[in-house]
N, C-alpha and C positions, 0 to 999 in steps of 0.2 A: 827350725828355721827358727833365725830371733828379732824381735822387733820391736821400735824402739819408735813410742808412737807422742809426739810429742802435740802438744795442745797451745796457741800461744792467750786464746781465751784469756780476759782477764773478768771474764761477765760467771757466777759462780754458776756449780752444774742444777741445775733447773731453769732455769737460765736462756742456760749459750748454744743454744742453736748447730754451734764448733763440737762443744762438746757430744749432744744429741746423736751431731751422722757418728762422730769416733769411736762413739765406746758399741755404736751398730756398726762400721767397718770392723773395729777388735773381736766384737762375738762373730763376723763371717770368716776373718782371723783365725781364730782360734776355734772355729768350726773345723775347722783344715789343717789343723793340727800345728797353727804356732805357737810359740810364746810368748804371749803381746804383756808388752810394762807399758803405759799410759804415765806421761807423769803431765803436772800444768806445770810451766812453763813462772804462773806469778803466782804458784811457792816456794820457789831460787831466787836466789841472789846472786843474779846475770850480770858483770857493767858492761859497760857496751868495752868492746876495744881499741886499744889506743896506740895503734898504729905505732909501735914502736921495731916492732918486728927482733924484738929478744926469741920467741920460737921457728924462726930463724937465723940467729947468728950463734945468744949467748945458750939458748938452752936449745939443740935442734929435734921442737915437734912438743913442748911444756912450753906451755904461756907461763906470761912471768907473771898472770896477774892470778891474788890469788881468791877466787869461788867454789859457789859454788857448781860450775862450770868443766874447773878445773881441777875439783876432788870429785867427782860423778859425774857427768852431762856426758863428757869429752868421753869417756874411758868408755862408760852405756851405750854413747853415739858408734869409736872406735869397730866394740866386737857386733855389732847389731847387722842380722844381712840385710835387714831394712828398715829405715829411717820411714814414719809417716807427719809431713809437719802441719801437722793441720791447725790453722790462720780464717781466722773473721776477715775477712778486708775492704784492708782500709786506706780509702782515697784512693781503692782503683789497686792496691798491693799491698802483697802478707802486709801485717803488723809490725811495730818495731820491737817489741819481743821476743820475735821470729825471728826480723831480719836480726838480731840485736845474735841469737842464737848461731845464727852457720855467718855470723863473722867472723865470732866464738871459734870455727872451725878451721881458722887457718891451719894452725902449725902441721898440718894433716896434706902441706904441702910443702915444698922446694922452694927455693924461691927464684933457683934457672929455673932460663927464654927458650920455650924448645916448643915446632910448628909440628899441628898437628888438627890436620884436619882445615888444613888451608888458616887455622888460629892462631894463634899464639895465646899458649898456655905454661902455667905453674904444675912437672910432676907431680905425683905419686909419690909419699916420702916414703921409702924401699922399709917395708915390714907392717903399713899403714894400712886400714883397710878400711875406705870411704863407702857407706849401705848404701845400699841403693835407693831412688825413692816413688813415693809417693809423697802428693797433693791433695791436700781437699780445702777444700773453705768457703762461707757461705753467704751470703749478699743477701740487704734489705729489698731492693733494685731486682721488678719480677725480670728484669732481660738475662738471657745465656752472657750474652757481648757482652756485660758489666763485666767477665774476666776474663777479658781479653791479655789485655795491660801483665796480669801476675804471670798466662799463660802464657806470652815471648820470652818474661820471662824466667818463666821455672825451666823452660826449653833452654835454653840460654845457656844455663843457670849446669844445670845434673847431665844435657848432651844425651848422653843413652843407656847414663844409669839413671830418667826418668823411668819410672816400671809403671805408672796411668795420673793421672788427674780427675777427680769428683771437683766438681762445684753442682751448689743445690743454690738455683738466684729466692729471692722474693721467701728468702728462710726461717721470717720469722710469725708467716700465715702454718705455720709450722702446726706454732700450739694454739690456733684456734681447735671446740671441741667443734665443730657442724666440720671441718677437713677431718677427720679423724683419723678415716680412713684410709683415705691419699698419704698423710703422715704415714701411713702403718704399712702400704707399700712401698712408700720412696726410705721408710728404714728397713725393711724390708730383702726390696736392691739393692740395699748398700753394705748390709750382710753379705748378699750373693754378691759384691762388688768384692769384697775381701777373701770370700772364700774362692773367684777367680786368681787373684793376683800369687796368693800364696800353691795354689794349684798348678796357672802357666807363667806366671807375674803376665801379665795383662787384665785388661777388663772388657768381655764384649759389650758390641758398641749398643744389644738391642738392656743390656743390665744397664750402659747410660742415658738410653733415654729412658728409661722408667725413674731415675734417680733424678735426674732434671726434669719432668716431666710434667705437662703447667699447673699451674695452681695459683687461688683465686679472682678464679675469673676477665672477663677485659681487664684496661688501663684508669677505667676509668670506674666501676667498682674498686680498683686496690690502689686505686689513689686515694679514692675517699672518706673507704675507714683508718686507709695509711693517717691519714689531712686530721682527720675527728682526733685520731690517737692523739695525731700530736699537738692538735687546739685544746685536748682536749688537759695534757699535760702542765700546756701552758698556763691554763685556766685555775691548775688547779695551784700550780708552782709548786709539779712534782720531780724525780727521773723520770726513767720510766721506769728503772729500777721497786723506786715506789709506789707508781702506778700499780705493777701489777704487781706486787706487796700490800695492795690496798682492795686489788681486786673489781674495781669500781668503774660505774657502766662511762660507756663516755658518750658523752653530753653530745646529740643531734641537735644541726645547725640547717637543713635545710627535710622539705618528708621524703626525698630519697635517702640519709641520711636516720630519718626513726628509724625509715623501714628491711633495712638492714643492718641494724642496731639491734631489733625484736626476731630478730629472725634469725641472727647467732645465740640471741639470744634465747629463749624458746628450752626451754626442761623435754629435750621431745620422752625421757623415761613419762614424767608424771604425763603428759599429756596426751599418751600411750593410747587412754579409755573417750579420751575428749573431741567433741563434732560439734565446731565452736564457727563462726564466723566472726570479726571485732571491726567497730568500724570506726576511724576515729576524724574529727571533724574540727578540722584548727581554726583561730584568727588571732589577728594581733599581728604583732613583724613576722610571725610564715604565715599566710592562709592553704588551703587546700583538706584533699579528701584519699581517701587512702582504709583500704581492708584488709584484713588476714586471714585465711580461711582455713582454719585448721583442721587437723581429724588422719585418727591414726597414725600417731606421733609426728607428722609431718605439718609445714607452715608452704602457704603461700602467699605472697604479699602483692598486691597489686592498685596503681593510682585511683584516684572515684570511685565513685558508693557502689555497694555492690547491695542486689536485688531483694534484698531479705538478711539482713543483721542477723547476726540474735541481740549484738546489745551496741549500741552506739555510745564513743562522748565526745561533748562538743565541751571543748575547754582553749583559752590562750592560746597556746606554740609553749610558751617559754614556762607554762604554770605546769604544762605535765611534762615537762621535760624535768625539773624540777623534784619528779613526781617518782622517774624514771629515771633518776642520776639519784636518789635516794634526798634529795634535798627540803624536801615535803616530807606528810606524810598524807598519802594519797586519802586515807577515810577522812578525812581534821577537815581536807579541805572541800572533800565533795558536802560534808555537813555547812562545813560558810558556805556552799554555793556559792567557789573559785571555780567550780565547773558542770555539766550535767550525761546525769548520764542514763540510759535508760535502756528497756528493756530486758534480756535480764539478765541481774544483777552479783546473782553469784560465782561468774562469769566479775565483773569488778576486782570480788571479795578472792575469787581463785591469780591474780592477775604474777603477783610471787612464786607464792608457787606452780605458773607456767611460764616464767618468765626470769625466775631468780631474783639479781639484783632494781633490774630490768622492770620491773612494774609493786 
């Protein structure tokens, strides 16, 4: 079985969540015995269809445009048994690169009008093969229903040639270290889906449920971290790609988002031998108290004061946010008495060790 896997994400490997899931799907397909070629459309020259119908009249089955689609991709698509259309969700549908590819497959059809199951169709050109389809898409929004419009489109477009749909909402969360276990299970389920498609031509419901399993907590938590990320990009004048390359700490703007950032920043391996409670008392633009209990590489965050904290940090909120985002040196500000700390000061010295950049 030959599979052509088309990735229309413009984002490079390591950042693209479309590519992340497509790699897992392809792995499963190969394990089931399929020959899979992944093609990144961002690396190809595919012109927009100009609607000249040359492929229907002057040169039946051959596009008039000369580019990678005509010379390479269309022939490979015709030879494939299965085509995987992997696209990020743009404006609730597939993106422009994938749409351009699909439009350029027009030569596979003849211009004549026929009726099939009550619908007007163009017949498949004699001697040509249209591969069965699998659609894979990822989105930032957390609800599975965000894919409803795309699903309607591909079901109408491919009809009974559509073998499976694979959709992953909240996909940007897949890169978070604290969600590594869930991400691993999602990718393993995606690989399993690849095996099932090759072996039986469909995906089991339990496999699809694993791929779409909830991730990132409730909407308030999800949106708070997402909004904090975008505010940080805007504040620093960075695109998301530049932000990830620099790997800065998103700047908290409330006690709640500070707690979220610290929980996510904990280096669980380095904290595996640490048992301590750290309390933060903030003043200034944001006032409040919270504390963190660290034990056996795990962290628990709570608002309010702890009964017996090992370390207490008292600081203006903006001052401490400068520290955790690397804008200011924490030890220098302590010597300048910009904030106060009491209790086990060795924990203060270990902040960067325990919390990476957020310390």
